[in-house]
C-alpha positions in Angstrom: 35.9 300.4 -16.3 36.9 302.8 -13.5 36.6 301.6 -10.0 36.0 304.2 -7.3 37.3 303.6 -3.9 35.2 304.9 -1.1 37.3 306.1 1.8 36.1 306.5 5.3 35.1 310.1 6.2 36.6 311.6 9.4 34.4 313.9 11.5 36.5 315.5 14.2 34.8 317.2 17.1 36.2 318.5 20.3 34.9 315.7 22.4 34.8 312.9 19.9 36.4 311.5 16.8 34.2 309.4 14.6 34.3 307.4 11.5 31.5 306.2 9.4 31.7 302.8 11.0 32.9 303.5 14.6 33.7 306.4 17.1 35.8 306.9 20.2 36.6 309.7 22.6 39.3 312.2 21.5 41.2 312.1 24.8 42.7 308.9 23.4 43.8 310.5 20.2 46.8 312.8 20.5 47.5 314.2 17.1 50.6 316.3 18.1 52.4 313.4 19.9 55.6 312.2 18.2 54.9 308.8 16.7 56.7 305.7 18.1 58.7 303.8 15.6 58.9 300.1 16.0 61.7 298.1 14.5 62.0 294.3 14.2 65.3 292.7 15.1 66.7 289.2 15.2 67.2 288.5 18.8 69.5 285.5 18.2 71.8 287.6 16.0 71.9 290.4 18.5 72.8 288.2 21.4 75.4 286.3 19.5 77.0 289.6 18.3 77.1 290.9 21.9 78.7 287.7 23.2 81.4 287.5 20.5 85.0 287.7 21.9 88.1 289.0 20.3 89.0 287.6 16.8 90.9 284.3 16.9 94.3 284.4 15.2 94.9 281.7 12.7 98.0 279.6 13.5 100.7 279.8 10.9 101.3 276.4 9.2 104.8 275.1 9.9 106.6 273.1 7.3 109.0 270.3 8.1 112.6 271.1 7.6 114.1 269.1 4.8 116.9 266.7 5.2 120.2 267.5 3.5 119.9 266.4 -0.1 116.2 265.5 0.2 115.1 267.7 -2.8 117.6 265.8 -5.0 116.7 262.2 -4.1 117.4 259.5 -1.6 120.9 258.8 -3.1 121.9 262.4 -2.3 120.6 262.0 1.2 122.8 258.9 1.6 125.7 260.9 0.2 125.4 263.3 3.1 125.3 260.4 5.6 128.6 259.1 4.1 130.2 262.5 4.4 129.2 262.7 8.0 130.9 259.4 8.6 134.0 260.5 6.8 135.1 262.4 9.9 138.5 261.6 11.4 139.2 263.1 14.8 136.6 265.7 14.3 138.0 266.9 11.0 136.1 266.5 7.8 137.9 264.8 4.9 137.6 266.7 1.7 136.1 265.0 -1.3 138.3 264.0 -4.2 136.2 265.9 -6.7 134.1 268.6 -5.1 133.4 270.3 -8.4 131.7 267.3 -9.9 128.5 266.4 -8.1 128.2 262.9 -9.6 131.8 262.0 -9.0 131.7 263.5 -5.5 128.7 261.4 -4.7 130.4 258.3 -5.8 133.6 259.1 -3.9 131.8 259.7 -0.7 130.2 256.4 -0.9 133.6 254.7 -0.8 134.9 256.9 2.0 134.0 254.4 4.7 136.0 251.7 3.0 139.1 253.9 2.7 138.8 255.2 6.2 138.3 251.7 7.6 141.5 250.8 5.8 143.3 253.8 7.1 142.1 253.3 10.6 143.3 249.8 10.7 146.6 250.8 9.3 146.9 253.6 11.9 146.2 251.2 14.8 148.7 248.7 13.4 151.5 251.2 13.0 150.8 253.4 16.0 153.9 254.1 18.0 156.3 252.9 15.2 159.1 255.2 14.1 159.3 258.8 15.0 155.6 259.5 15.1 154.8 259.1 11.4 152.7 256.2 10.4 154.5 253.7 8.1 153.0 252.7 4.8 150.5 249.8 5.4 151.7 246.4 4.2 148.9 244.2 2.8 149.4 240.4 2.7 148.5 237.9 0.1 146.6 235.9 2.6 144.6 238.9 3.8 143.9 240.1 0.2 142.5 236.7 -0.7 140.2 236.9 2.3 139.0 240.3 1.1 138.3 238.9 -2.4 136.5 235.8 -1.1 134.3 237.9 1.3 133.6 240.5 -1.4 132.6 237.7 -3.9 130.2 236.3 -1.2 128.5 239.7 -0.8 128.2 240.4 -4.5 126.9 236.9 -5.1 124.1 237.4 -2.6 122.9 240.9 -3.7 122.9 239.8 -7.4 121.0 236.6 -6.6 118.4 238.4 -4.6 117.6 241.0 -7.3 117.5 238.3 -10.0 115.3 235.8 -8.1 113.0 238.0 -6.0 109.4 238.4 -7.0 109.4 242.0 -5.5 108.9 244.4 -8.4 111.2 246.9 -6.8 114.2 244.6 -7.3 113.4 244.1 -11.0 114.7 247.6 -11.8 118.2 246.6 -10.7 118.8 243.4 -12.8 121.7 243.4 -15.3 122.8 247.0 -14.5 126.3 246.4 -15.8 127.8 246.8 -12.3 127.7 243.1 -11.4 131.0 241.9 -9.9 130.6 238.2 -8.9 131.6 236.8 -12.3 134.8 238.9 -12.4 135.7 237.9 -8.8 135.2 234.2 -9.7 137.8 234.6 -12.5 140.3 236.3 -10.2 140.0 233.6 -7.5 140.4 230.9 -10.2 143.7 232.6 -11.3 144.9 232.7 -7.7 144.2 229.0 -7.3 146.3 228.3 -10.4 149.2 230.0 -8.7 149.2 227.3 -6.1 147.6 229.5 -3.5 145.0 228.2 -1.1 141.6 230.0 -1.5 140.3 230.5 2.1 136.7 230.0 3.2 134.6 233.1 3.8 135.5 234.8 7.0 133.2 236.2 9.7 132.8 239.7 8.3 131.5 238.5 5.0 129.3 235.7 6.4 127.7 238.1 9.0 127.0 240.7 6.3 125.4 238.2 3.9 123.2 236.8 6.7 122.0 240.3 7.5 121.3 241.1 3.8 119.2 238.0 3.3 117.1 238.8 6.3 116.7 242.4 5.2 115.7 241.6 1.7 112.8 239.6 3.0 111.7 242.3 5.3 112.0 245.6 3.4 112.9 246.4 -0.2 113.9 250.0 0.5 116.3 249.0 3.3 117.9 246.3 1.2 118.3 248.6 -1.8 120.1 251.1 0.5 122.8 248.4 1.0 122.7 247.5 -2.7 123.4 251.1 -3.7 126.2 251.6 -1.3 128.0 248.3 -1.9 128.4 249.0 -5.6 129.3 252.7 -5.1 131.8 251.9 -2.4 133.6 249.4 -4.6 133.7 251.7 -7.6 134.9 254.7 -5.6 137.2 253.2 -3.0 137.3 249.4 -3.4 138.9 249.4 -6.9 141.5 252.0 -5.7 142.5 249.7 -2.9 142.6 246.6 -5.1 144.8 248.3 -7.7 147.3 249.4 -5.0 147.4 245.9 -3.5 147.9 244.5 -7.0 150.9 246.8 -7.5 152.5 245.6 -4.3 151.7 241.9 -4.4 150.9 240.9 -8.0 153.4 243.0 -10.0 150.6 245.3 -11.2 148.3 242.5 -12.6 144.9 244.0 -13.5 142.2 242.0 -11.9 138.7 241.4 -13.3 137.3 242.7 -10.1 137.6 246.3 -11.4 136.9 245.8 -15.1 133.6 246.8 -16.6 132.0 246.5 -20.0 130.9 249.8 -21.3 130.9 253.2 -19.4 130.7 252.4 -15.7 129.7 256.0 -14.9 126.7 255.7 -17.1 125.7 252.5 -15.4 126.1 254.2 -12.0 123.9 257.1 -13.2 121.2 254.7 -14.4 121.1 252.9 -11.0 121.0 256.3 -9.2 118.1 257.6 -11.2 116.1 254.4 -10.7 116.7 254.4 -7.0 115.7 258.1 -6.7 112.5 257.4 -8.7 111.5 254.6 -6.3 112.5 256.7 -3.3 109.9 259.3 -4.3 107.2 256.8 -3.3 108.7 255.9 0.0 107.4 257.5 3.3 109.7 259.8 5.2 110.0 257.1 7.9 111.2 254.6 5.3 113.7 257.1 4.0 115.0 257.7 7.4 115.5 254.0 7.9 117.4 253.8 4.6 119.8 256.5 5.9 120.5 254.4 9.0 121.1 251.3 6.8 123.5 253.3 4.7 125.6 253.8 7.9 125.4 250.1 8.6 126.5 249.3 5.1 129.7 251.3 5.5 130.4 249.6 8.8 130.1 246.1 7.3 132.2 247.0 4.2 134.9 248.6 6.4 135.3 245.3 8.3 135.8 243.4 5.0 138.4 245.9 3.8 140.4 245.5 7.1 140.9 241.8 6.2 143.6 242.9 3.7 146.0 244.0 6.5 145.2 241.4 9.1 
């Protein structure tokens, strides 16, 4: 059905405009006047736009500079610490095998022992001859002190990892690097030669006391010493022991530097486990480990010097 819409009818007269339902004077109706256009605006938006200042530049995120060797693991970081310590009169000592990363790492760990030995020899022979240092002369008594203190140190680190309830130490049990049993055999042989086995001396006793306290306080810090004690012996300690054996024992091969199996593979296994654990340590703990590595070299150097005193 169609629906018709009835629109209002306009009747315009000069004096009045009227509609069917109301009328008003025409002076209030200006047909020719331009219509005013009204626009709605959001006052809050306008005011905020007008008050906006210059755009804020986003600060660039700065990343922490990595420590030397950090991307390769905590053992590599300790290697750089060892290399910094291997500095004699401001001149860096070259590594024995710079082309082999693994071997170089091991050699640098033993650098402090070798330098401690060389430093003690230099002081002892300073001013002798025509300016050239004479070959250092180890004594049997001093060598026995070195072996006794070394056995004391290896005994304690092996006992700690075997008996501790800390799960971190469990990774380093029966690594194939253990030395205390071999040292016991060597000292037994010396006693059979009618030589008096001395009591542990101050360097060894001091180090063992420190290690026991450290093991109770922090596994990462203790493991830093654990790592460097073995690597220092393998890289430098066994070299020193062989040379002393040639001078004093007619080249007798001691059990101290005998291993079952491939010692390099055993070292690699320890290195990988320590790096794995190190990934879960905070940067602060890793920094403390680097400081403990330096302390380890200092303690070991004091034990090595017993050979020539």
